N, C-alpha and C positions, 0 to 999 in steps of 0.2 A: 443679283449681286452687283455691287459697284466696286470699281478698282480705280484708285487715283491716278490721274495722268501726271506727268512731270513737266510738260511743256506749258509754261505760264503765259505764253504770248499767242499761241494758236488755239485751235479747237480743243475742248476738254478731252476729246477722244484721241488726240494726237499722241504719238510716242515721245520719248525724251529726245532732246536735241543732241546732235553729235557732240561728243566731248572727249577730252583726254582725261584719264584718271591716273592718280599717283598713289602708291601705298604710303600711308602716313605712319607715324610712330606707334599708333595703337593697333596697327594691323588692319586698318579699314581704308576705304577709298574716299577721296573727296574730288569733286569736279573742279578742274582748273581751267578749262576752256569751255566754250559754249555760251549759254546765257549767263549774265552777270550773277555771281553768287552773292546773296545777301543773307547772312546769318544773324542770330540774335541770342542774347542772354537776358533772362527775365527774372531777376531775383525779387522776392517779396520782403518788404521791411517789417516783418512780424517777429523777428528774432535775429540773432547773430548767425552769419554764414558758418557752416561746418564743412568738414573735409569732403563730404559727399557733394555738396553744392560746388565746392571749389573744383573738384575733379570734372564735373559736368561742364562747368563754365570754361575750364582750361581746354577741354576737348573741343568745345564750340569755337574758342579762340583759335586753336591750332588748325581746325578745319577751314576757318575763314582765311587764315594766313596762307595755307597751302593752295587755296582756290584763288588767291589774289583778289578776294572780295571785300565786302564792307560788313563790319560788325556793328549791330545796333544794340544798345543797352536800353531796356525798358524797365522802369520802376513799377512793379505790379502792386500798387498800394491801394487797391480797391476796398479792402476790408477796413471799414472805419473804426472798428473796435480794437483791432490788433495791430494795425500799422502805426509805427512811431517814427518821428523825424530822426531821433538818435540812431535808430536801426538803419535808416536810409543813408545817413552820413557814414555810419560804420561800414556798410556794405561797399560803398564806393571806395573808401579808404583801403579796405581789405583786398578788393579786387586789384587796385593799383599796386599794393604791396606784393601781391602774387605775380605781378608783371603783365596782367591782362590790360589791353588797351582797346578802346572802342572808338568807332568813327562817328557815330551819332548817338545821342542820348540826352538825358535831362540836363546835364551840365555842359553840353556841347551844342545842342540843337540839331536841326535836321529839316528836311523838306516837308515832313508831316506834322510839324508843330511840336508841342511839348510831349515828351516821352514818359510822362507820369500818368498812369491810368486814371487817377483821380481827376485829371484835367481833360479827359477825353470823352466826356459823356456824349457829346454830339455825334461822335463816330459810332458809339454803341446804339444810340437812338436810331440812327439811320439804318443800321443793320436790323434792329428790331422791327422797324416799320416795313422794311423789304420782306422780312419773313412773315409778318402779319398779312401783307398784301397777297402773299402766295399761299395763305391758308394753312400753314404748318405749325402755328402756335395756338394755344388755347389757355384761358385763365384757369387757375387751380385754386379753389377755395378751401382745400383741406387744412385743418389745424394740425399741429404736431401730433396730437393724440390720434387723430384720424389717419394720418400718414403711417403711424406705427401699426395701426390696425389693418390698413389696406395694402401695405407694401409686402410683396412676397419676400420670403427669406433670402438674403443675399447668398450667392455662391461663395465657395471658399476663395479667399483673397479678393473678393469683390470690394470695390471702393464705395458702393452705396447699394441699398436695397433696390429691387426692381419695382418701380411704381406700376400699379395694375390698371391705370387709365380711368380711375373712377370719375374724373371730371372731364373726360374727353369730349363729351357732348355739350359742355358749357359754351355759351357764346357771349360775346361782348362787343359793343360798338366803340370801345375805348380807343382813343387816338394817342394815348400816352400810357406807358406801362405802370405808372406809379400806383401803389396801394394794393396790388394783387400779385400773386406769384404767376409767372408765365412759363409754360412748359412747351418743349418741342415734341410734336407727335411723330414718334419713330415709325417707320414702315415695318410693321411686325413681320417676322419671318425672313426679312432681307438680310443676307450675310454681307457684312462689310469686310472686304479683303484689302490688304495693302502689304507692300514689301518694305520692311523696315531696314534701313541701312546698317543697323547693328544687330537687331534681334531676329532678322529674317522674316519669313512669311507669317502674316498674322490674319486671323479671321474671327469675327465676333458677330453673333446673330442678334439683331434688334428684336426686342421683346422677350429675349431669353437671357442673354448675357448682360443686357442693360435695358432699361425701360425709358418711358418719356422723361426727359431730363429738364432741369430748370435752366432757363436762359435769363430770367429776370426775377429778382427776389422781391418779396413783399415789402421790404424796407427801402425799395426804390434803388437798389444797387444791381447793376448787371452782373450776372453770374460768370464764373470763370470760363465756361465753355464758349459763351458768346463773345466775351471780351477779347480772349486771345485770338479767336478767328478774325474778328473785326480788325484788331490791331495788325495781325500778320498780313492780312490783305492790304490794309492801308499803307503799311511799311514795305511792301514788296518783298517779304521774306521768301527765300527760295528753299531753305532747309531749316527745319526746326530740330535743334539738338536739346534733349532733355532726358530725364530719368525714366527707367522702365516702369515705374509705378504709374505712368501716364499713358501706357499703351492702350488701355480701354478707352481713355478719354479721346485718343486719336480717332477711334471708330466713331464716336459721337460727333467729333468735329468734322470728320469727312462728310457726314450727313448734312451738317450746316453749310459747308462749302458747296455741296451739290445743290442745296435749296437756294443758296444765294447766287448760283450760276457762275461760280468762280472756281478755277482749277486750283487744287491744293498744292502746298509745297511738298518737298521730300521730307522724310522723317528719319531721325537717327536717335534711338533711345538707348542711353548708356546703362550698363549694369549698375546696380545700386551698391553703395558702400555700407557695410554692416559694422556693428561694434563687436567687442570681444565675445559677447553672448550670441552673436549671429542675428541681432535685431537691426533693422534698418535704422540708419541715423536719422534723428529728428532734431529740431532746434532746441529741444530740451537737453541735448547732450552738450552742455556748456563746456565740458572739459575737452571736447574735440572741436570746438569752434576755432576759426582762424585767429580770433582775438586771443584766446587762451594759448594756442600754439605759439603765436608770436611772443607772448609774454614769457613763455617757457624757453625761448631762444631758438626755436625752429626757424630755419631760413627758407625763403621761397624755393631755392634749388632743392633743398632736402624734401620739401613737401611735394614738389613736382616729381621727384624720383619715386615717391610712393605711388604715384598715379599709374606708373608703367605696369 
C-alpha cells in the first residue's frame, strides 16, 4: 500500500511539516503556517463555467487566502477538438466577476512559463521520458473496437472501464510518444490510500478499481492524468482543490508521483453540485452557467451565499 506524504521538501516518507490550522467558512481547515501554500484553479475552455465550477474555484481561492499563499490559474486547453478561445476569454471574465483573483496565470505570467497546457508540451515530454526510463509505460495498439472487447465492465460510478492489460507485453524502442497510445502499468493488487481534506480516508485497489490508464494519446496529446501531475510538480502546488468526481483519478495520479520520485500535494475534493433532478452539473447546463446567471441579474454576493 502507498500513502502520500505531505512534506514536499524532505524525504517522501516524512510526515507533514508543523503548521497552524484555522477553521474556514466551509467548516474545513487550511494550512496557514509551515511550508508555503500554493493552490491552483484549473478550468478547461470547453464550455461556459457553471455554478459547480464556481463553487470549487471559490473554495480554492478562499483556502489560498486563509493560508496566505499563492493561487495559480492554469488554462487546461489540451483538448484540441473542444477547447475554444471564446470559452477561455469567458472563463477569465467570469472568474473575475465572481471576485476570484490569482497571482500567477496565463494573463499574469509566473516562474514556470506559460500557464496554458497547450504551450507546455516540453514539460509533459520530460515526464513521459522519465516514466519510460523507469519501465512503467508500455505502448497500446488496441483499436476502439478491441478496447470495447477487452475492457472489463466498469464498476458502478466508475469513470472508465478497467483495461485488462492486453498489450502489457508490447515493447517499443520509441524515444517519442507520437503515433501510439501509451499506458501506465499499475501494480496490480496494490491499494492506494490517501486522506482527503474534505472527503476523508480513501482507498482504491489497482487492477480492480482502475486498470492500466492512458498517459499519452494516439493523436499525440498528453492525457489528463500525466499532464496535471507534471504541471502540479512544475508549479510547486501544495494542495489540489477539485471536485469529488476526481477522487479515483487521485489514486492514479499518486502512482505517477511515486513513479516520478516526487512527493504529492495534499488533496481536497469538494462535494459536487447537482441540478434540480439530482444530476451532477455539466457544461451542457447552460441555464446554470455563470454567464446566464449574470444575465439574469444574479450578483457575485448572491452566488457566493449559495455556496455556504
